[in-house]
N, C-alpha and C positions, 0 to 999 in steps of 0.2 A: 301530557303529564297527568299522573293519577292524583286524585284528591285523597288526602289523608283521612282515615276513618277516625271518628271520635273514640277515645278509650272507653272500654266497657266498664260498667260499675262492678265492684267485687261480687255482688250478689248474682249478677248475670253470669259472670265467669264461673262461679261455683255451680250454678244450675246447669250450665253447659257441660261442665266436667262430669257432674252426676249423670246427666243424660247420656253422655258418651260412654261412661262406665257401665251403665245399665244395658246399652246397646251392645257393647263388646261381650258382656256376660250372656246376653240373649243369643248372640252369634256363636259363642262357644258352647252354649247349652248348659252353662253353669249358672249358679245363683250369684247375684251381685254380692260383693263383699259386705258383710255386716259391720256396723260401726263397733269399735272397741268399747266395751263397757267401762264406765268410770265408777269408782267406789267412793263412798264417804264414810267418815268415822262417826263415832257416837255423838260428837258435838256438831255434826253436819258439815264439816270441812272436807273438801276433796282430798283424797290420799295422793300424795306426790308419787309419780312414777319413779322406778329405780334409775340410777345414773350408771352409764357404762364406765368401764375401766379407763377408757380414753378421756372421758369428761372429768373423771376424778383427777387424772394427771393434769389436765388443763387448769382445773380450779386450783390445784396445789401450786402450780408453777407460773400462774398468770402474772403475778407481781414481778418475779424475776425476769421473765421474758419481756415485759413492758420496759423495765429498766434497761435491759440489754439493747433493745431496739432503739430506745431513745438515745442511748450513748452512741450507738452506731450512726444514727442519723445526725447527731451533733458533731461527730468526728468527720463525717463526710456528707454535707448537706445536699450535694448533687446526686448522690446515690439514690436509687429507687427505694422507696419505703417498702419494707417487707411487712406483710400483714401478719398479725399474731397467729392466726389459725394455720397459716402456711408454715410458720416456724414450729408450731406444736406438732403438725403432721410430720415434718422432717425429723424432729426429735423422737417422736413416738415410734417411727419406723426404725430409727437407729437404736432404740432401746432394746437390750437383750431380754431374754425370757425371765431372768432373775430380777431385772429392773421392773418389768411389767407385772410380776407376781404380786407385789404390794397393792397395786391398783386393781388387779383382778380380784384379789381378796376383798378389797373395799366394795367392789361392784357386787360380789357374791353376797356380802353382808347386807348391802342395800336391797338386793333382790329378795333376800329372805325377809327383811323388814317389810317390804312392800307386800309380799305374799301373805304374811301373817296379818298385816293390817287389813288387807282385802278380805281375808277369811273372817275376821272379826267385824268388819264393816258391812255396809249394805250397798246394793247397787243404786246409783243415782238415776232417777227418771229424767226424761227429756225436760220436763217442766222445772225440776230442781236444778238441772244444769243451766237452764236459761236464767233462772233467778240468781244463781251464783255468779254467772257471767255478767249479768246486769249490775249486781252489787259491786263486782270488781271494777267494772267500767265507771261506775259512779264514784268509787273511791279514788280511782286514778285521775278522774277529771277534777276532783277536789284537790288532790295533791298538786296537779299542774297549776291550778288557780293560785295556790299559796306561793308559788315561785314566780308568778308574773309581777 
């Protein structure tokens, strides 16, 4: 029998992935992929990335789908529970071009908003990103303590 290995810590996994990525890039003769730049607005907040048409559709229809799935589960408790995202995927594929157009327009507007905000904003440095993440982590831990 083989002994089970202890699970690796997330930091070790990340380092291993980065090492493998650099090795692949060296084998290909290409440069390793650069990290995507993040931008911040004038008040120092990170600018949110644009949302795809599919995610706009999911956000708008989430309450309806949850109600439908709950009703289906109540009507037939033995039936296998369908995950929300599976249902969204099925509905999105079945949606015609005219139905998708509304969400594609929303996504285009969101992309324009993002590009304009990035043009007006500044690039966040690694140190600033680390500070923002630390502040978010601290805020999240405070919120969790309130609910205990």
